[in-house]
Every structure is written in structure tokens, then in C-alpha cells.
C-alpha positions as CSV (number, residue, x, y, z in Angstrom):
1,M,-18.9,-75.5,-12.8
2,G,-19.9,-73.1,-15.5
3,L,-22.0,-71.1,-13.0
4,A,-19.0,-70.9,-10.7
5,L,-16.8,-69.4,-13.4
6,I,-19.5,-66.8,-14.3
7,A,-19.8,-65.8,-10.7
8,I,-16.0,-65.2,-10.5
9,A,-15.7,-63.5,-13.9
10,L,-18.7,-61.1,-13.7
11,P,-17.3,-58.8,-11.0
12,M,-13.9,-58.6,-12.7
13,L,-15.7,-57.6,-16.0
14,M,-17.7,-54.9,-14.3
15,F,-14.5,-53.5,-12.7
16,L,-12.8,-53.3,-16.1
17,V,-15.8,-51.6,-17.6
18,E,-16.0,-48.9,-14.8
19,T,-12.3,-48.3,-15.0
20,N,-12.6,-47.7,-18.8
21,L,-15.5,-45.3,-18.3
22,D,-13.6,-43.3,-15.7
23,N,-10.6,-43.0,-18.1
24,R,-12.8,-41.9,-20.9
25,N,-14.5,-39.3,-18.6
26,M,-11.1,-37.9,-17.5
27,A,-10.0,-37.7,-21.1
28,T,-13.2,-35.8,-22.0
29,S,-12.7,-33.3,-19.1
30,T,-9.2,-32.4,-20.2
31,A,-9.7,-32.7,-23.9
32,G,-10.6,-28.9,-24.3
33,C,-7.6,-27.7,-22.2
34,S,-4.6,-26.4,-24.1
35,E,-1.6,-25.8,-21.8
36,Q,0.8,-23.0,-22.7
37,C,3.5,-21.9,-20.4
38,P,3.4,-19.2,-21.6
39,G,1.5,-18.6,-24.8
40,P,2.5,-16.3,-27.7
41,D,0.6,-13.5,-25.9
42,N,2.6,-14.1,-22.6
43,I,-0.4,-15.5,-20.7
44,L,0.2,-18.7,-18.7
45,R,-2.4,-21.3,-19.5
46,S,-2.2,-24.2,-17.0
47,C,-4.0,-27.5,-17.2
48,T,-2.4,-29.0,-14.1
49,P,-5.1,-28.9,-12.9
50,P,-7.6,-27.3,-15.4
51,D,-10.3,-24.9,-14.4
52,G,-13.6,-26.2,-13.1
53,D,-15.1,-26.1,-16.7
54,G,-12.2,-28.1,-18.1
55,T,-10.4,-25.2,-19.7
56,S,-7.0,-23.8,-18.8
57,V,-6.4,-21.5,-15.8
58,E,-5.1,-18.2,-17.3
59,S,-2.6,-15.9,-15.5
60,T,-1.5,-12.5,-16.8
61,C,1.8,-10.8,-15.8
62,N,0.1,-7.8,-14.4
63,A,1.6,-7.3,-10.9
64,V,5.2,-7.0,-9.8
65,G,6.3,-10.1,-8.0
66,R,3.4,-12.3,-9.0
67,R,4.1,-16.1,-8.8
68,E,2.2,-18.8,-10.6
69,T,2.6,-22.5,-11.5
70,C,2.3,-23.8,-15.0
71,G,3.5,-27.0,-16.6
72,G,4.9,-28.1,-13.3
73,N,7.2,-25.1,-13.1
74,N,7.1,-21.9,-11.0
75,W,6.8,-18.7,-13.0
76,C,7.7,-15.2,-11.9
77,C,6.3,-11.8,-13.1
78,P,9.2,-9.3,-12.5
79,T,7.4,-6.2,-13.7
80,A,3.8,-5.3,-14.4
81,G,3.1,-5.9,-18.1
82,G,6.5,-7.7,-18.4
83,T,7.4,-11.2,-19.5
84,W,6.9,-14.3,-17.3
85,T,10.3,-15.9,-16.4
86,L,11.5,-19.0,-14.6
87,D,14.1,-16.9,-12.8
88,M,12.4,-16.8,-9.3
89,S,15.2,-14.5,-8.0
90,K,13.4,-11.7,-9.8
91,C,10.4,-12.2,-7.5
92,P,11.8,-12.4,-4.0
93,V,9.5,-12.8,-1.1
94,L,10.5,-9.9,1.1
95,N,9.4,-8.7,4.5
96,Q,10.3,-5.1,3.6
97,S,10.2,-2.0,5.9
98,L,11.0,1.7,5.5
99,D,12.6,3.5,8.5
100,Y,11.5,7.2,8.5
101,K,11.7,10.5,10.2
102,I,8.9,13.0,9.7
103,S,7.7,16.3,11.1
104,F,4.5,18.3,11.2
105,G,4.4,21.9,10.1
106,G,4.1,24.6,12.7
107,V,4.6,22.2,15.7
108,N,6.7,23.9,18.3
109,P,8.5,21.3,20.5
110,N,8.3,23.6,23.5
111,S,4.5,23.8,23.5
112,A,3.3,20.6,21.7
113,Q,1.7,18.8,24.6
114,C,-1.1,17.6,22.4
115,A,0.9,16.5,19.4
116,I,0.7,12.9,20.6
117,D,0.0,9.8,18.5
118,W,-1.2,11.7,15.5
119,P,-2.1,8.9,13.0
120,L,-0.4,9.0,9.6
121,Q,-1.5,7.6,6.3
122,F,1.4,6.4,4.0
123,M,1.2,5.2,0.4
124,V,4.2,3.7,-1.3
125,L,4.4,3.7,-5.1
126,G,6.9,2.0,-7.3
127,G,7.4,-0.6,-10.1
128,G,3.8,-0.2,-11.2
129,E,2.3,-1.0,-7.9
130,S,1.1,0.9,-4.9
131,K,0.0,0.1,-1.4
132,T,-1.6,2.2,1.3
133,Y,-1.1,1.9,5.0
134,V,-3.4,3.7,7.5
135,N,-3.4,4.6,11.2
136,V,0.5,4.5,11.3
137,I,1.7,5.8,14.6
138,P,5.5,6.8,14.9
139,S,7.2,5.1,17.7
140,T,9.4,7.9,19.0
141,K,9.7,11.7,18.9
142,T,12.8,13.9,19.4
143,V,13.5,17.6,19.5
144,V,15.8,18.5,16.7
145,G,16.5,22.2,16.6
146,D,13.2,24.0,16.4
147,K,11.3,20.9,15.2
148,L,9.7,17.9,16.8
149,V,10.7,14.9,14.7
150,F,8.7,11.7,14.8
151,S,10.4,8.4,13.9
152,G,9.2,4.9,13.1
153,S,9.5,1.9,10.9
154,L,6.8,1.2,8.3
155,D,6.2,-2.5,7.7
156,L,5.6,-2.8,3.9
157,T,3.4,-5.9,4.0
158,G,2.4,-6.8,0.4
159,F,4.7,-4.4,-1.3
160,V,7.5,-6.0,-3.3
161,S,9.2,-3.2,-5.3
162,T,12.6,-2.3,-3.9
163,S,13.9,0.6,-6.1
164,G,12.6,3.8,-7.6
165,V,10.0,4.1,-4.8
166,A,8.1,7.2,-3.7
167,L,6.3,7.7,-0.4
168,F,3.2,9.8,0.0
169,A,2.4,10.8,3.6
170,K,-0.6,12.5,5.2
171,G,-1.4,13.5,8.7
172,P,-4.9,13.8,10.3
173,K,-5.2,17.5,9.5
174,H,-2.5,17.8,6.9
175,L,-2.2,17.8,3.1
176,Q,-0.7,14.8,1.4
177,V,3.0,15.3,0.7
178,K,5.3,13.3,-1.7
179,Y,8.7,12.2,-0.6
180,G,11.0,10.9,-3.3
181,K,14.5,11.1,-1.8
182,N,16.4,11.2,1.4
183,N,16.9,14.5,3.3
184,Q,14.2,16.2,1.1
185,T,13.7,19.9,2.0
186,G,11.1,20.9,-0.7
187,V,8.6,19.7,-3.2
188,Y,9.7,16.6,-5.1
189,N,8.4,17.8,-8.4
190,Q,9.2,14.6,-10.4
191,A,7.5,11.4,-11.4
192,G,8.4,8.3,-9.5
193,G,10.9,8.4,-6.7
194,E,14.5,7.6,-5.6
195,L,14.0,5.6,-2.5
196,N,15.8,2.2,-2.5
197,L,14.4,-0.2,0.1
198,T,17.5,-2.3,0.1
199,D,19.5,0.5,1.6
200,D,20.0,0.1,5.3
201,I,19.3,3.8,6.3
202,V,16.7,5.9,8.0
203,Y,15.0,8.2,5.4
204,D,14.9,11.7,6.9
205,F,11.9,13.6,5.6
206,S,11.6,16.0,8.5
207,G,13.2,18.8,6.5
208,Y,10.0,19.2,4.6
209,P,7.2,19.0,7.1
210,L,3.7,17.9,6.5
211,L,1.6,21.0,5.7
212,A,-1.1,21.7,8.3
213,G,-4.6,23.1,7.6
214,D,-6.8,20.4,6.1
215,A,-9.0,20.4,9.2
216,S,-12.5,20.2,7.6
217,G,-14.5,19.5,4.5
218,N,-18.2,19.1,3.6
219,S,-18.5,17.2,6.9
220,S,-17.5,19.4,9.7
221,G,-14.1,18.5,11.2
222,V,-13.4,15.8,8.6
223,A,-10.3,16.4,6.3
224,D,-11.0,16.2,2.6
225,G,-7.5,16.6,1.0
226,V,-7.7,20.3,0.2
227,I,-7.3,23.6,2.1
228,N,-9.9,26.2,1.3
229,G,-12.5,28.5,2.8
230,I,-14.2,25.6,4.6
231,D,-11.0,24.9,6.6
232,F,-10.5,28.6,7.3
233,A,-14.1,29.1,8.5
234,Y,-13.8,26.0,10.7
235,I,-10.5,27.0,12.4
236,K,-11.4,30.7,12.7
237,A,-14.7,29.7,14.5
238,K,-12.9,27.4,16.9
239,S,-10.2,30.0,17.5
240,F,-12.9,32.6,18.5
241,E,-14.1,30.0,21.1
242,H,-10.5,29.3,22.2
243,E,-11.5,25.6,22.0
244,T,-9.2,23.9,24.5
245,V,-8.4,20.4,25.6
246,A,-6.4,18.8,28.3
247,V,-2.7,17.9,27.9
248,G,-2.6,14.8,25.7
249,G,-6.0,15.4,24.1
250,Y,-6.9,16.0,20.5
251,L,-8.6,18.9,18.6
252,Q,-9.0,18.8,14.8
253,G,-8.4,22.5,14.5
254,D,-5.3,22.5,16.8
255,L,-2.6,22.6,14.1
256,D,0.4,23.3,16.3
257,G,-0.5,20.7,18.9
258,N,-0.6,23.2,21.9
259,C,-4.0,21.9,23.1
260,Q,-5.9,25.0,22.0
261,V,-7.2,26.5,18.7
262,N,-6.2,30.1,18.5
263,S,-4.9,32.8,16.1
264,N,-1.6,30.8,15.6
265,D,-3.6,28.0,14.0
266,V,-5.3,30.4,11.7
267,N,-1.8,31.8,10.6
268,L,-0.5,28.3,10.0
269,L,-3.5,27.6,7.7
270,K,-2.8,30.8,5.8
271,I,0.8,29.7,5.2
272,S,-0.4,26.3,3.8
273,L,-2.9,28.0,1.5
274,E,-0.1,28.5,-1.0
275,E,-0.2,24.7,-1.5
276,K,-3.9,24.2,-1.3
277,Q,-4.1,20.6,-2.5
278,G,-2.4,17.4,-1.5
279,Q,0.4,16.2,-3.9
280,L,-1.0,13.4,-6.1
281,Y,1.9,12.1,-8.3
């Protein structure tokens, strides 16, 4: 009888001991975790769950639109260096885009049989964040007066700022140009920008064409962001050869897109020498 009672009680006793040990181990692993949502220094310290070493997971408000969870709540960082807030409307998840028109300096629409699918690089800047998009090909081109205007829609994946935005654009043989407002016709010589991505408009930058001439650098035929003697020597040498390509082809020294490098390309480079370097701010 006594042996039977021991046989029944022993497994139950072992289960209770193991459960107690598990609870003690859990308490130990979280004992050093102090949850602050947020702390006095505006850093979220979450213990739900803790980090792998048992300490809190820390999150700093250092990026516009950053979202984190702490204390069972969702938190939003509305501005880089700002204050965490529970107002999630300040960190909307947006699939933003920017509709644009742009033109290349010196391209004559009547002879631009090789100004086809020139890849653009765009950088958007605003709200303390920036994002770069490469190999952007405009979807359409239209003759407007004496210019060939290229149009497209830039999908701003990963960019959440909506106002005060500036756009930096660069072509494959062009200096980087800053666009800060619609219908811009000259240098935007100010910090930041005025583009509002919530406006349902097509931003027309074609009145201030991309400056052609950045055709080479230390590596022959590879643009380096400046126009100098290296570019001049490269295009001049190609113009002496009258380097030519078939319609629809591509030549790095062909600045006007007429499928040949000639004296007109040299003249276009001379005009752009006044600028010399891509716009950086």
C-alpha cells in the first residue's frame, strides 16, 4: 500500500520541482531587463521579448517613419532625432511616387536618333533621409518646342518623407542637377526643396536641362561627376575620329544623341564647363 502511494506521488513531485526550476530560470533571464517606453533619453527599451542576453532591446528615433513595438504598443518616429509617439498617423506606410518631366542639354529632337533609354540616377532628399534610385528609364518622350522631353514616374520605395523634398538627377554623361521646385528654369541655390509628394501633379524640370559633358574620368569613358580637361580630351579625340554608331546605339561621347561624336559635342562640353561640378546640396 505504502509502495503504491510512493509510486503515484513521485512523478507528481518531480513535475512540481521541474516547473519551479523553469519559473526561476525565466525570472533570472528577465531580471536584468528594465523596460522603458520610452526612457528619459527618448530611447525605447523593450523587454517583450528581451534581447538574447536578457537585456532590453533598444530603439532610437533616428529615421523618419521608423516603427517599433515597446510595452505592447506600437511607436512611431515622425522625424529623425525627434520624439517617439503613439500617434501612428505620423508614420504612414506609403507607396509614393514622383511623376516627372526632364530633358538633356543640347539634344535636338530633329536629330536625336540615339538619345534612347539613357539611364538616369535619382536621389531624393527630405526630412533627414535620402534614397538613391539607379538605372531609371523614362517611359515616354515628346517634342516640346526645341526640346526632347522625357517623362516617367519614379517609384519611391523606402522613402517616407512627403514635403520639403528635393530631387537630384544625373544622366549617363551629365552632371548631377538639383531640382527643388516645379517648373524650375535655373539653379536651385537653396538648402532643401519645395516638392510635395502629396500633390497630384507632374513635376516639370525640363526647363532646366541636365548639363552634358561628364563623359570620362580617370577610367576612360566612365563619368566621374566633374567636367574638366579629361572630358575635353576624350570627346575631342572621339570627334577627330568621327566615332559613329547605328541609329539606336550608344556612344559615351555623343552628347547630343545624333549617333556621332563631332564638333557639336565639343561645343556642348565647353558650354557646360561653366558649371564644372555636379550640384551636391
